[in-house]
C-alpha positions as CSV (number, residue, x, y, z in Angstrom):
1,M,-27.1,-5.6,-66.5
2,K,-29.9,-4.9,-64.1
3,S,-30.4,-8.7,-63.7
4,F,-26.7,-9.3,-63.0
5,E,-26.8,-6.5,-60.3
6,E,-29.8,-8.2,-58.7
7,F,-27.9,-11.6,-58.8
8,R,-24.9,-10.0,-57.1
9,S,-27.1,-8.4,-54.5
10,F,-28.7,-11.8,-53.9
11,I,-25.4,-13.6,-53.2
12,D,-24.1,-10.7,-51.1
13,N,-27.0,-11.2,-48.7
14,L,-26.3,-14.9,-48.1
15,S,-24.7,-15.8,-44.8
16,D,-22.5,-18.4,-46.4
17,G,-19.3,-17.6,-48.2
18,I,-19.8,-17.8,-52.1
19,L,-17.0,-18.1,-54.7
20,L,-18.0,-18.4,-58.4
21,I,-15.8,-18.8,-61.5
22,D,-17.1,-18.4,-65.1
23,E,-15.7,-20.1,-68.2
24,K,-13.2,-17.2,-68.7
25,K,-11.8,-17.9,-65.2
26,N,-13.3,-14.6,-63.8
27,I,-13.9,-14.8,-60.1
28,I,-16.9,-13.5,-58.2
29,I,-17.0,-13.5,-54.3
30,N,-19.7,-12.3,-52.0
31,K,-19.5,-10.2,-48.8
32,S,-19.6,-13.2,-46.5
33,F,-16.6,-14.7,-48.3
34,K,-14.7,-11.4,-47.8
35,I,-15.5,-11.3,-44.1
36,L,-14.7,-14.9,-43.6
37,F,-11.2,-14.6,-45.2
38,N,-10.6,-10.9,-44.3
39,I,-10.4,-9.8,-47.9
40,K,-10.7,-6.1,-48.7
41,D,-12.1,-4.5,-51.8
42,G,-9.5,-4.7,-54.7
43,E,-7.7,-7.7,-53.1
44,H,-9.2,-10.4,-55.4
45,F,-5.6,-11.7,-56.0
46,K,-5.7,-13.2,-52.5
47,V,-8.5,-15.7,-53.5
48,T,-6.0,-17.9,-55.4
49,E,-3.6,-17.8,-52.4
50,I,-6.5,-18.9,-50.1
51,L,-7.5,-21.8,-52.4
52,N,-3.9,-22.9,-52.7
53,Q,-3.6,-22.7,-48.9
54,F,-6.5,-25.1,-48.3
55,G,-5.8,-27.4,-51.4
56,I,-9.0,-26.7,-53.3
57,T,-7.5,-25.5,-56.6
58,N,-9.4,-28.2,-58.6
59,I,-12.1,-25.6,-59.3
60,F,-9.7,-24.0,-61.9
61,T,-9.0,-27.2,-63.7
62,G,-12.6,-28.2,-64.1
63,N,-12.3,-31.3,-62.0
64,E,-15.1,-32.1,-59.5
65,I,-14.5,-31.1,-55.9
66,T,-15.8,-33.4,-53.2
67,E,-17.0,-32.0,-49.9
68,K,-14.1,-31.0,-47.8
69,E,-13.7,-29.7,-44.2
70,I,-11.2,-26.9,-43.4
71,S,-10.2,-25.1,-40.2
72,L,-10.0,-21.3,-40.1
73,K,-9.2,-19.3,-36.9
74,Q,-10.6,-22.1,-34.7
75,K,-13.7,-22.3,-36.9
76,K,-14.7,-25.5,-38.8
77,I,-15.9,-24.8,-42.3
78,I,-17.4,-27.2,-44.9
79,V,-16.6,-26.5,-48.5
80,E,-19.1,-27.8,-51.1
81,S,-19.0,-27.4,-54.9
82,Y,-21.9,-26.6,-57.2
83,N,-22.5,-25.8,-60.9
84,F,-24.6,-22.8,-61.7
85,S,-26.4,-21.7,-64.9
86,T,-27.7,-18.2,-64.7
87,F,-30.2,-15.9,-66.5
88,D,-27.5,-14.9,-69.1
89,E,-26.9,-18.5,-70.0
90,N,-23.4,-18.5,-68.5
91,D,-22.1,-21.5,-66.6
92,Y,-20.4,-21.0,-63.3
93,K,-18.5,-23.4,-61.0
94,G,-19.1,-22.4,-57.4
95,L,-17.9,-23.1,-53.9
96,I,-20.0,-22.6,-50.8
97,F,-18.2,-22.2,-47.5
98,K,-20.5,-23.1,-44.5
99,E,-19.4,-22.6,-41.0
100,I,-20.1,-25.7,-38.8
101,I,-21.6,-25.0,-35.4
102,D,-20.1,-27.2,-32.7
103,I,-23.2,-29.0,-31.3
104,E,-21.5,-30.0,-28.0
105,E,-20.2,-26.5,-27.5
106,T,-23.6,-25.1,-28.2
107,K,-25.1,-27.5,-25.6
108,S,-22.6,-26.3,-23.1
109,E,-23.4,-22.6,-23.8
110,I,-27.1,-23.4,-23.4
111,E,-26.5,-25.0,-20.0
112,E,-24.5,-22.0,-18.9
113,L,-27.3,-19.8,-20.0
114,K,-29.8,-21.9,-18.1
115,L,-27.6,-21.7,-15.0
116,G,-27.3,-18.0,-15.3
117,L,-31.0,-17.5,-15.7
118,S,-31.6,-19.8,-12.7
119,S,-29.1,-17.7,-10.6
120,M,-30.8,-14.5,-11.8
121,K,-34.2,-15.9,-10.6
122,D,-32.7,-16.7,-7.2
123,I,-31.4,-13.1,-7.0
124,L,-34.8,-11.6,-7.9
125,D,-36.6,-14.0,-5.6
126,N,-34.4,-12.9,-2.6
127,A,-33.7,-9.3,-3.4
128,Y,-37.3,-8.2,-2.7
129,Q,-40.2,-9.3,-0.6
130,G,-42.2,-9.5,-3.9
131,I,-42.0,-8.6,-7.5
132,V,-44.5,-8.4,-10.4
133,L,-44.0,-7.7,-14.1
134,I,-46.7,-6.4,-16.5
135,N,-46.8,-6.0,-20.2
136,D,-47.8,-2.9,-22.3
137,E,-51.5,-3.9,-21.8
138,G,-51.1,-3.8,-18.0
139,K,-51.5,-7.6,-17.7
140,I,-49.3,-9.7,-15.4
141,I,-46.6,-11.8,-17.1
142,K,-44.4,-12.5,-14.1
143,W,-45.5,-13.0,-10.5
144,N,-43.4,-13.5,-7.4
145,Y,-45.8,-12.6,-4.6
146,E,-46.8,-16.1,-3.5
147,K,-44.9,-15.9,-0.2
148,L,-46.2,-12.4,0.5
149,F,-49.9,-12.7,-0.6
150,G,-50.4,-16.5,-0.7
151,I,-51.4,-16.3,-4.4
152,K,-49.8,-18.6,-6.9
153,E,-48.4,-17.4,-10.2
154,E,-50.6,-19.6,-12.4
155,D,-53.7,-18.0,-10.9
156,V,-52.9,-14.4,-11.9
157,L,-50.9,-14.6,-15.2
158,G,-52.7,-12.7,-18.0
159,K,-54.9,-10.8,-15.5
160,P,-55.0,-6.9,-15.2
161,V,-52.7,-6.0,-12.3
162,E,-55.3,-3.7,-10.7
163,D,-57.7,-6.7,-10.4
164,V,-55.1,-8.6,-8.4
165,I,-53.1,-6.2,-6.3
166,E,-54.9,-4.0,-3.8
167,N,-54.3,-0.2,-4.1
168,T,-51.8,-0.7,-6.9
169,R,-50.6,2.1,-9.1
170,L,-48.6,0.0,-11.5
171,H,-51.1,0.4,-14.3
172,I,-50.9,4.2,-13.8
173,V,-47.0,4.1,-14.0
174,L,-47.5,2.2,-17.3
175,K,-49.5,5.2,-18.7
176,T,-47.4,8.0,-17.3
177,G,-43.9,6.5,-17.7
178,N,-42.9,8.1,-14.3
179,K,-41.1,6.2,-11.5
180,E,-42.7,5.9,-8.1
181,L,-40.1,4.9,-5.6
182,Y,-40.5,3.9,-1.9
183,D,-44.2,4.6,-1.7
184,I,-46.4,3.4,1.2
185,Q,-49.1,1.0,-0.1
186,R,-51.8,-0.5,2.0
187,I,-52.2,-4.3,1.1
188,Q,-54.0,-6.9,3.2
189,G,-54.0,-4.6,6.3
190,H,-50.2,-3.9,6.1
191,D,-48.4,-0.7,5.1
192,M,-45.8,-1.9,2.7
193,I,-43.0,0.0,1.0
194,A,-43.4,-0.4,-2.8
195,S,-41.5,0.9,-5.8
196,R,-42.9,1.0,-9.4
197,T,-40.6,1.5,-12.4
198,P,-41.6,1.7,-16.1
199,I,-39.8,-0.4,-18.7
200,I,-38.9,1.8,-21.7
201,K,-37.5,0.7,-25.1
202,D,-36.9,3.0,-28.0
203,G,-38.6,5.8,-26.1
204,K,-41.8,3.7,-25.7
205,V,-43.2,2.2,-22.4
206,I,-43.5,-1.5,-23.1
207,G,-44.2,-2.6,-19.5
208,A,-43.6,-2.0,-15.8
209,V,-42.2,-3.7,-12.8
210,G,-43.4,-3.4,-9.2
211,T,-41.4,-4.4,-6.1
212,V,-42.1,-4.6,-2.4
213,L,-39.0,-3.8,-0.3
214,F,-40.6,-4.1,3.1
215,K,-43.8,-5.9,3.8
216,D,-44.5,-3.6,6.8
217,V,-43.4,-0.1,7.8
218,K,-42.4,-1.7,11.1
219,E,-39.6,-3.4,9.3
220,V,-38.3,0.1,8.2
221,K,-38.5,1.3,11.8
222,D,-36.6,-1.7,13.0
223,L,-33.9,-1.2,10.4
224,A,-33.7,2.5,11.3
225,T,-33.2,1.5,15.0
226,R,-30.4,-1.0,14.0
227,L,-28.7,1.7,11.9
228,K,-28.9,4.2,14.8
229,I,-27.3,1.6,17.1
230,L,-24.6,1.0,14.4
231,E,-24.1,4.8,14.1
232,N,-23.7,5.1,17.8
233,T,-21.1,2.3,17.8
234,V,-19.1,3.9,15.0
235,S,-19.3,7.2,17.0
236,I,-17.9,5.5,20.1
237,Y,-15.0,4.0,18.1
238,K,-14.4,7.5,16.6
239,N,-14.2,9.0,20.0
240,E,-11.8,6.2,21.1
241,I,-9.6,6.9,18.1
242,G,-9.8,10.6,18.9
243,K,-8.5,10.0,22.4
244,M,-5.6,7.9,21.0
245,Y,-4.7,10.5,18.4
246,C,-5.2,13.9,20.0
247,A,-3.1,16.8,21.1
248,N,-2.1,16.7,24.8
249,Y,-0.8,20.3,25.2
250,T,-1.9,23.8,24.4
251,F,-0.2,27.1,24.2
252,D,-1.0,27.6,27.9
253,D,1.4,24.7,28.6
254,I,4.3,26.6,27.1
255,I,5.6,28.6,30.1
256,T,7.8,31.6,29.4
257,K,8.5,35.2,30.4
258,N,11.3,35.5,27.8
259,K,10.6,38.1,25.1
260,K,12.0,36.0,22.3
261,M,9.9,33.0,23.3
262,I,6.8,35.1,23.6
263,A,7.3,36.3,20.1
264,I,7.8,32.7,18.9
265,K,4.6,31.7,20.6
266,N,2.7,34.5,18.8
267,I,4.0,33.4,15.4
268,A,3.0,29.7,16.1
269,F,-0.4,30.8,17.3
270,K,-1.0,32.8,14.1
271,A,0.3,30.0,11.9
272,A,-2.2,27.5,13.6
273,S,-5.1,29.1,11.8
274,S,-3.8,28.1,8.4
275,S,-3.0,24.7,6.9
276,S,0.5,25.6,5.9
277,T,3.3,23.1,6.6
278,I,5.4,24.1,9.6
279,L,9.1,23.3,10.3
280,I,10.1,23.4,14.0
281,E,13.8,23.4,14.7
282,G,15.5,23.3,18.1
283,E,17.9,21.4,20.3
284,S,16.7,18.2,21.9
285,G,14.4,18.9,24.9
286,T,13.5,22.5,23.9
287,G,9.8,21.7,23.6
288,K,9.3,21.2,19.9
289,E,6.6,18.6,20.4
290,F,4.8,21.0,22.8
291,F,4.6,23.5,20.0
292,A,3.3,20.9,17.5
293,H,0.6,19.8,19.9
294,A,-0.4,23.4,20.7
295,I,-0.6,24.3,17.0
296,H,-2.9,21.4,16.3
297,D,-5.1,22.2,19.3
298,A,-5.4,25.9,18.2
299,S,-6.3,25.0,14.6
300,S,-9.6,24.2,12.9
301,R,-8.4,20.6,12.8
302,R,-8.4,20.2,16.6
303,K,-11.3,17.6,16.5
304,S,-9.5,15.5,13.9
305,P,-6.6,13.1,14.5
306,F,-3.2,14.3,15.6
307,V,-0.9,11.5,14.5
308,R,2.8,11.4,15.7
309,I,5.5,9.6,13.7
310,N,9.1,9.4,15.0
311,C,11.1,8.9,11.8
312,A,14.2,8.0,13.8
313,A,12.5,5.4,16.0
314,I,10.9,3.3,13.2
315,P,13.3,1.0,11.2
316,H,13.9,2.3,7.7
317,E,12.5,-0.9,6.0
318,L,9.2,-0.5,8.0
319,L,8.8,3.2,7.7
320,E,7.2,3.2,4.3
321,S,4.5,0.7,5.4
322,E,3.9,2.8,8.6
323,L,3.4,6.0,6.6
324,F,1.5,4.7,3.5
325,G,0.1,1.4,4.6
326,Y,-0.2,-1.6,2.3
327,E,-2.7,-3.8,0.4
328,S,-3.4,-7.4,1.1
329,G,-0.5,-9.7,0.1
330,A,1.8,-6.8,-0.7
331,F,4.7,-8.6,0.8
332,T,5.6,-11.6,2.9
333,G,4.2,-11.3,6.4
334,A,1.6,-8.7,5.4
335,K,-1.8,-8.9,7.0
336,K,-4.5,-10.5,4.7
337,E,-6.8,-7.5,5.1
338,G,-4.0,-5.0,4.4
339,K,-3.2,-2.1,6.7
340,M,-4.1,1.6,6.8
341,G,-1.0,3.9,7.0
342,K,-0.5,6.7,9.5
343,L,-1.1,9.4,6.7
344,E,-4.5,7.9,5.8
345,L,-5.3,7.6,9.5
346,A,-4.6,11.3,10.0
347,N,-6.9,12.4,7.1
348,G,-8.6,15.7,8.0
349,G,-6.1,16.2,10.8
350,T,-2.4,16.8,11.5
351,V,0.7,14.7,11.1
352,L,3.7,15.3,13.3
353,L,6.9,14.0,11.6
354,D,9.4,14.1,14.4
355,E,13.1,13.8,13.7
356,I,12.4,14.5,10.0
357,S,16.2,14.6,9.4
358,S,16.3,10.9,9.9
359,L,13.9,10.2,7.0
360,P,15.7,8.0,4.4
361,F,16.6,9.7,1.1
362,S,14.4,7.3,-0.9
363,M,11.3,8.2,1.3
364,Q,11.9,11.9,0.9
365,A,10.7,11.9,-2.7
366,K,7.5,10.1,-1.8
367,L,6.8,12.5,1.1
368,L,7.4,15.4,-1.4
369,R,4.7,14.0,-3.7
370,V,2.2,13.8,-0.7
371,L,2.9,17.4,0.2
372,E,2.5,18.6,-3.4
373,E,-0.4,16.5,-4.7
374,R,-2.1,15.4,-1.4
375,E,-2.2,11.9,-2.8
376,F,-0.4,8.6,-2.3
377,E,-0.6,4.9,-3.0
378,R,-0.5,2.0,-0.5
379,I,2.3,-0.5,-1.0
380,G,1.1,-3.0,-3.5
381,G,-1.7,-0.8,-4.5
382,N,-2.4,1.0,-7.8
383,E,-5.1,3.5,-6.9
384,G,-4.3,7.0,-5.6
385,I,-5.7,7.9,-2.2
386,K,-6.6,11.5,-1.7
387,I,-5.9,13.0,1.8
388,D,-6.3,16.3,3.5
389,I,-3.6,16.6,6.2
390,R,-1.5,19.3,7.8
391,V,2.2,18.4,8.2
392,I,4.3,19.7,11.1
393,A,8.0,18.5,10.9
394,C,10.4,18.7,13.8
395,T,14.2,18.3,13.8
396,N,17.1,18.9,16.2
397,E,19.5,19.2,13.2
398,G,19.8,22.1,10.9
399,L,18.1,20.9,7.7
400,E,19.8,23.6,5.7
401,K,23.2,22.2,6.6
402,L,22.0,18.7,5.7
403,V,20.9,20.1,2.3
404,E,24.4,21.5,1.7
405,K,25.9,18.1,2.5
406,G,23.5,16.4,0.1
407,L,21.9,14.4,2.9
408,F,18.4,16.0,2.5
409,R,16.5,17.0,-0.6
410,Q,16.5,20.7,-1.2
411,D,13.0,20.7,-2.8
412,L,11.6,18.9,0.2
413,F,13.3,21.3,2.6
414,Y,11.7,24.3,0.8
415,R,8.3,22.5,0.9
416,L,8.6,21.9,4.6
417,N,10.0,25.3,5.5
418,V,6.8,27.3,4.7
419,V,6.5,28.5,8.3
420,E,9.8,28.2,10.3
421,I,9.9,28.2,14.1
422,K,13.2,28.1,15.9
423,I,13.1,27.4,19.6
424,P,16.0,28.8,21.6
425,P,17.9,26.5,24.1
426,L,17.3,27.0,27.8
427,R,20.8,28.6,28.3
428,E,19.6,31.5,26.1
429,R,16.5,32.1,28.2
430,M,17.7,31.8,31.8
431,D,15.2,34.4,32.8
432,D,12.6,31.5,32.5
433,L,14.5,29.2,34.9
434,E,12.6,30.1,38.1
435,T,9.3,30.2,36.3
436,L,9.9,26.8,34.8
437,C,11.0,25.3,38.1
438,E,7.8,26.6,39.8
439,D,5.6,25.1,37.0
440,I,7.4,21.7,37.0
441,L,7.2,21.4,40.8
442,T,3.6,22.4,40.8
443,K,2.8,19.5,38.4
444,Q,4.6,17.2,40.7
445,L,1.6,17.4,43.0
446,E,-0.2,15.1,40.6
447,A,2.3,12.4,41.4
448,G,1.3,12.7,45.1
449,L,4.4,14.8,46.1
450,N,4.3,17.9,48.4
451,H,4.6,21.2,46.7
452,K,8.3,22.3,47.0
453,K,10.4,25.3,46.1
454,V,13.9,25.7,44.9
455,T,16.3,27.6,47.2
456,D,18.1,30.6,45.9
457,K,21.5,28.8,46.2
458,A,20.1,25.9,44.1
459,I,18.8,28.4,41.5
460,L,22.2,30.0,41.3
461,A,23.8,26.6,40.8
462,M,21.4,25.8,38.0
463,R,22.0,29.2,36.3
464,L,25.7,28.2,36.0
465,Y,24.9,25.0,34.2
466,D,24.6,24.8,30.4
467,W,21.6,22.5,30.2
468,P,22.5,20.5,27.0
469,G,19.2,18.6,27.5
470,N,17.3,21.8,27.9
471,V,13.8,21.9,29.5
472,R,13.5,18.1,29.3
473,E,16.7,17.7,31.4
474,L,15.5,20.4,33.9
475,R,12.2,18.4,34.3
476,N,14.2,15.2,35.0
477,V,16.5,16.9,37.5
478,L,13.7,18.4,39.5
479,E,11.7,15.2,39.4
480,R,14.7,13.4,40.9
481,A,15.3,16.2,43.5
482,S,11.5,16.1,44.5
483,N,11.7,12.4,45.2
484,I,14.8,12.6,47.4
485,S,13.9,15.8,49.2
486,M,12.2,15.1,52.6
487,G,11.2,18.7,53.2
488,N,9.5,21.5,51.3
489,Y,12.6,22.7,49.5
490,V,14.9,21.6,46.8
491,S,18.4,22.6,47.8
492,M,21.9,22.1,46.6
493,Q,22.2,18.7,48.2
494,H,19.3,17.4,46.2
495,L,20.9,18.4,42.8
496,P,23.1,16.1,40.8
497,D,26.9,16.7,41.4
498,F,27.5,17.9,37.8
499,I,25.2,20.9,38.7
500,S,26.1,21.6,42.3
501,N,29.8,21.3,41.6
502,K,29.4,24.3,39.2
503,L,28.7,26.6,42.2
504,V,31.6,25.1,44.2
505,M,33.9,25.9,41.3
506,E,32.6,29.4,41.0
507,S,33.0,29.9,44.7
508,K,36.7,28.9,44.5
509,K,37.1,31.4,41.6
510,S,35.5,34.1,43.6
511,S,37.9,33.6,46.6
512,N,40.7,34.9,44.4
513,K,38.8,38.1,43.7
514,Q,39.9,41.4,45.4
515,L,38.0,42.5,48.5
516,K,36.1,45.2,46.6
517,D,34.7,42.6,44.2
518,K,33.6,40.4,47.1
519,I,31.9,43.5,48.7
520,A,30.2,44.3,45.4
521,E,29.0,40.8,45.0
522,A,27.7,40.7,48.6
523,E,25.9,44.0,48.0
524,I,24.3,42.8,44.8
525,N,23.0,39.6,46.5
526,A,21.7,41.7,49.5
527,I,20.0,44.1,47.2
528,I,18.3,41.3,45.2
529,S,17.2,39.6,48.4
530,A,15.8,42.8,49.8
531,L,13.9,43.6,46.6
532,R,12.4,40.1,46.4
533,A,11.4,40.3,50.1
534,S,9.7,43.7,49.5
535,K,8.1,42.5,46.2
536,G,9.9,45.1,44.2
537,S,9.3,48.1,46.5
538,R,12.4,50.2,46.4
539,T,11.4,52.1,49.5
540,E,10.8,48.9,51.5
541,A,14.0,47.4,50.2
542,A,16.0,50.5,51.3
543,K,14.6,50.2,54.8
544,K,15.5,46.5,55.0
545,L,19.1,47.4,53.9
546,G,19.4,50.3,56.3
547,I,20.2,52.8,53.6
548,H,18.5,55.8,52.1
549,R,16.3,55.3,49.0
550,T,18.5,57.6,46.9
551,A,21.6,55.4,47.8
552,L,19.7,52.3,46.7
553,Y,18.9,53.9,43.3
554,K,22.6,54.7,42.8
555,K,23.6,51.2,43.6
556,L,21.0,49.7,41.3
557,S,22.3,51.9,38.5
558,G,25.9,51.3,39.3
559,Y,25.6,47.5,39.4
560,G,23.3,47.4,36.3
561,I,20.5,45.6,38.3
562,D,17.2,45.5,36.4
563,I,14.4,45.2,38.9
564,K,12.1,43.6,36.2
565,N,14.4,40.6,36.0
566,I,14.3,40.1,39.7
567,V,10.6,40.3,40.6
């Protein structure tokens, strides 16, 4: 039995597939046969099926089998038959399955290997100024320093590296097994930048390789100079981008004396120090964008981009590519190099999404993902891009009402409405009217116009107007008035008819009032004028009016005149 086990072990170690059948039709197969035909232990019944499949069943009938070629999984196999007589005097009929190696295919593979090795040689020849390889005895087995030192490879092969290369430490690295990278080595009067790396296999150092990156330290200095120039160029471009995408207004540009507006400014200023998302609501022209600019300027992101996106001004079919960008060939007409989106451009800074209520419903889900995960994918891309941005959204429509109507996602509304800022319309802060007029007309000096003031009568007319366009409309009205006014004042005649007519209509209404109402109105106007002329001094105002100071106090109280709102 021991000899039979040795025989089985012998045929199991053969690389060819072996099938034996004794006189009793018992089948013996080796491991290579099992692997060749994918037969598992205990599946000997498959052998007959395989022989039937390839038409080689003659072995069971005792007939001779001539040499035959079969195909198996794109492999060519030669089947040869033999008769065996073994140590136990049993006779076996056997089949040997030999895989044929395609000579032409092998030649092709060899040529590909040669080409690959040739390419690798070119890479090594050009990757460094020089390269040397030594074996475990410290002798040179590969040399590529001919251009650098003028020494040919055949003159140094087999020589100790320390006898060939001046001041080398490659033989020392061979002993220590430690890398030495970017070391300065003096060779032939030049300070070269060299690296030395041990070659380790199975924990044992079997050789080492030395490379020269720069043949002179001057080359490193030249490279450093070029890198510095490149760095400065990049810095210039960054500054240019910073100028393009920067905040233009600060909190000082938001002019107000109104208590409600002052409180809103304080909330916005405090919110600027965080990175929380901010939702700014207000009618058109109230100054929502001023607040957004001011918040960015007062934040820690002030030196990073401030990118503005008007969701209503960009066609819906282009909005996604504007926000997220796209990869090369993402769609017809796309740039070959792809395009960076506004969100990616604003990385590290702030994104202002103006008219957020106009954002298409399909885009709202994608924006929500950006706000929650701080990640997005370009159109046509499959890699997530991480970004760090602060989002400020503006709208002149109540988002809460749009949510109720099903026109805006509720989850996105809650994600945007972390810090809510509601700016009141100009008609609710008329105490700011004169201050705003003064500020707007002062800035007209930059346009080359003379500094002008608004007459009291013109102010009164403007107070009677509702200002549906708010501060933006006021700015436009005063710009027009400044251009048509020839003097130093903006008066009634310089205002648009829809504003000046308001005062005319009020005057007609007042003509129907009783005499005492007209007297009271005249007294109020006289008191206000006197107080303004005397800069709030009640004593001076009483003298100008020709009445006692006590009488002035009574009239102020009786008419409900608050001196703080006058001066």
